N, C-alpha and C positions, 0 to 999 in steps of 0.2 A: 874613866874620871877621876880615878884616884891619882893618875901619873900626874895630870893636867890640873887638880884641884890641889896637890901637895906643891905643884912649882909655884903657883897664887896664894898659896898659904906663908910661904916663903916673904919674908920680906914685906908685908901686906901692905902697909903705910907709904911704900914707896912713893916716889915722884916720878913719874917714868917719864914726865915733860920736861925735867930739868936736865939742863947742859952745863950752866954754868956752877960755878964753886962758889956757894951765899958766904963763904968766911972772907972770900975775895973780895968783895962787892963793898967798894969805899964809898962811891956815890949813888945811894939809894934815889927812885924815882920820889921827886918830892911831888905831894898828892895836894891839891886844894879840894878841901873835902866842901860838898854844898848840900845843906839839909840836915840840920842836927837835931831830928825825933829820936827816940828811944834807941833804933836800932841802930845808927850812928855812933849815937854814945857811946853805948854798954858791948856795940859786937865790932863796927867798923873801923872805930878808932883804933881801939885795941890789937884788933886784926892787922892794922897798918903798922902799928908799932912794934908789934912782935914780928913780920915778915923784914926779911934781910936784904929783902927788895927796894922797901917803900918806907918814906916817912911820910907823914903828916905837916907840912906846912903852913896852911891858912886854912880857915874855916870863915863857911858864909850861913847864914839862915834869917828868915825874916822876924824873927824872934831875937833884938838886940841883945835881952839879958841873955839868953844862951847863950851868943857868941863871945860875950864878955866874959863868959865866967867858963866855956870850954877852953876858950885863947889861955886864961890864964890858968887853968889846970893843964894845961896841955906844952906851953910854952910857943904858942901858934899865934899867927897874925891873924886876929879877926877884919872881914871887911863886911861891908852892907851890900847886900844883892847889887842894887845899885853901883856900887863899887866893883864889884867882881865882875859885874857885865861890860864896866868900862876899860876892866884891864889896869886898877888901881894898884894889883897887888903878883901883877902876872908875870913879874919877875922872877918871885918867888917859888912856884911853881912848873913843873915839866907836862904834870897829866890832872884832871879833876873827876872827882867820882860825884857823880849825881843821888840823891838819895833824897829827892823831895816827893812831895806826890805826885803820882803819874802825869796831870794832866800838864804838871811844871817843867818835867823832864825838858822837851823842844826848846823851851827859852834859855835854859841853862849850858846844854847841850851847844845848841848855834854861838853860843857867847862863848863855850870854848874853843870851836871850829873855828872862830873869826881869830881867838889869840892862834891859833895852831899849835894847840893842846891835843895831848892823846885822852880818851874820854873812856870811862867806866861807869857807865850808865845801868842802874838797879832795873831789874823785869818787875812787870809787864814794859817796853820800851815804853807804852805812851797811851794815853785815856783810849783812842782809835786808830785804828788802822793810818787814816787817811795821816795824822800826827805824826804817827810813828816813821811812815814812808817820806815822811820833811825832814826826819831827824836822822834818817841816814844816807837823806842824800846830804847834809849838810855838809855832815862827816868825810863823804865822799868827795865831793865839790875842792874841801880845804884838803884832801889827802891828808887826813890823821886818825891816825887808827881810833875805832872803835870796841871795844867788848861790851858784851852785856854780862850783869851780874847772876849765871845764872851757878850758885855756889855748891849746886850739886853734882857740878861735872868735873870741881876737882878735889871732891873730897873722895878718898880712895877705897871706902866700901862701894861707893857706887862703881868708879872703873875698876874695880877688880871684878865685882859684877858683870858687868859690858865684855874683860878679859875671860871669863869661865862661859860665856853665852859664845862669843867669837870661837875659843876653845871646842864648842859642841859640848860642854859638860852637859846641857840642859836637853840635848837632843835636838829635835825641828822645835821650835817655839810656837804652841799653839792659842794663847790666849795670855793676859797682863792685868791683874787687881790694882787696882792703887785706890788708898782712901789717904786724907787729911780734913783732921777736925780740929775745932777750937772753940771756947766758950771767950772768943774776941773780948766783949766787953768789960768780960769778968780779969779778962790776962792783962787787958791793957788797961785797968784800973776804972774802967765802969762810965769810962767816958763817951756820951753819946756823940758828943762836939767834936769829932776827929773828920780828916778827912774820908776816912774809908764808906762813911756811908753818904757822901756826896755823889752822885752817880755823874756830877759834870767832872768832879776833880779825881775820881777812880774808874771811871769807866765801868763799875761793877761791883761786887763786893766779893761773895763765896770763889765766882771763877778766876776773875781777873786777881786775888789778892793768892787764894789758896790753889787754883783748879793750873795754875802756869806751874805748879812744882812738880806734880803726876805728867802732866803733859810731856812739860822738855824733857824729866829723867827719863821716862819712857822714850822718847824720841832718841835721847841720847844711848842708853844699853841695845838697845834694837836697831842702831846705824841706820833708821830708816826715820820716814815723814807721813806722817799720816795722809788719806786720800779722799777721807770721808768723816764727817761728826756728824752726831747729833745728839741732842739732849734737854734736859728741864730742868727749872729753877722754880723754887718758889719762897716766898718769905711770911713767915704768921707773926712776928712781932713789930710793935709799932717802930723801933729804932731802923729797923731795916726796911722801912717803904718805899724807900726813893730807890732800894738795890736788892740783889738776893742775898738771900740769907741761905738756902742748901742749895743743891746742883750736883745734879747728876749727867753723865755724859759719856757717850761713844766713841773712842776711836778706833775707823778701820783702818788698819795698815795693809801694804802690800803683802802678797803672800797668805790672806785671808785670816792675818793675824788682826785680834779683836783686844783693844784697851778698856776697860769699864773703869772709869772714877768715878768716885763719891766725894766730894769736900761740904761743909759746912760750917758757917761761924756762928753754930750755934749748938752744939755739941758736945758730947766729952770728947777730950783733949785724945788726938791719934795720929799715927801717920806709919803708914805699911804700903810697901810696893811688893808684889810676888810674880815674879816670873814662872808659869807653868809650860813645862815642853816635853815632851814625847819621853823622855830620859830622868828628867828631877824637877825639883822645885827648889827657883832661889830666893832668899826671904829678906829682904831690909825691912826691922822693926825693933824698935822705930826707925825711922828713914830721914824725913824732910825736915824737922824742925835744929835750928841751929845750937840751939840749947840741949839739947841730949845727944848722948851717946849713941851712935847707929849700932844697931844690933847685924848679924849678917850668919845666915845660915843654909846649907844645903839640905835639903830633903830628898831620901830614893829610895824605895822599894819599903815604905814604912823604916826608914833610920834618917834620924837626924841630927845632922853635925852643928852644933853652935861654934864658929870661930871667935875666938877671945884674942882681940890683936889691939893695939895701940892708936886709943880714939888720938884724933886730931882738932886742933881751933880749926872750923870750918871756916871761917873768914880769914884765917891768918893764910889759910892754902889760896885760896881764892884771889887775894893781894898779890900773895909769892908767884901766881902764876902772870899775874896782870903786870907787874915789875918787870918778874926775870924776863917775860917776850918782850918787853919794849928795850930793855939793856941789851940781850941776844937779836935783838932786830927779825923775832919770829913773829908770824901772823897769827892773832887770836880764832882757836878754833869757834869760839861761842859769840860769833860777830853782826854785826847788824841785819845781814842778809839771814843767818839764822834765825835770829828773834823775831823778823817779818813770819815767820811762816809759823810761831808761835799765835802773833796776832789774828791772823787770818785765820788758826783752827779756833782762837778764842773768841771771836766776832760770829765764826760760823756755831757756836756751840749758845749763845746769843741765839743767833736768827733762828735755829732749828728750835729754839726753847718757846720763840714766839710764833712760828709757822706750823708747828708740829710737824713737820717734813727734814731728812735729813739734809745735810749741806755737803755737795760736791767740793774740794778744797782745790782751786785752780794753781797750776805750776808757778 
């Protein structure tokens, strides 16, 4: 363990995917940002600006005031959604980042694909598996690259955890525990009139909005996909009458490895991922929120080692990876087919919650 652990402590925040020199980039990928909610304004746009490989050049949103304000603040071109879909500013961008409500991803990705633009689409891919499949097909048929915004996969802490598992530091993996919770209405300003509470727009709330993080991050660090899921959901408060407020689900992976995940939109703020093996436990805590530094620890035989490392701007890393791979003409790992596996699993959790039976995931 000591040799492997020491190796991965060295340059902990390294970009093991980077083959280009960021200082030599003179023509970064120009990005159109579709959707100007709080995440795009506070995290995506700053992340794009911080990345040497990308720059924002166009913005659009159904809120005309937001478009005008952001365009002025960022010195970019603002267009209406109709104008974007018609290609009014298509010469001003090379790629499109879609950060709209889940059920509207498809229409904007289809427009980007028709324009021949690369796409970075937020997760979950869409509100239903069927619409997600149409989205992936649109990019495939147009032969445009599609990356899905699993920001955890480009976070160095998550990548080092995967490295240590691959190096055998934890021994044989036995099980995974993951949790993610927040007081959504309080943390998002107490607004009850929002798309996450509308099942038609979101496809679900606790599972779709939060559950995708432990699901996908577990898949990534284990390098495996679940073969069976089971779960239950519940809602107690009126604001969540149309969606799931709390959820617990189990993911069965090959080799009899189980992941138990709990998520809540109305519980004390927390996020944690713990992988337990025969030789050690690897812990990320905090784990999943972009606005918190990640904590990384290895626990073995009663001894805990907490790693002090340089934190990164998580969204900068995601956009750097996106722009880098476009400029280097390299394929994305988190592509559309990868995201469809999540969509099948998320749908399986809801099916299991309704029927009380576990759901086998088809290949």
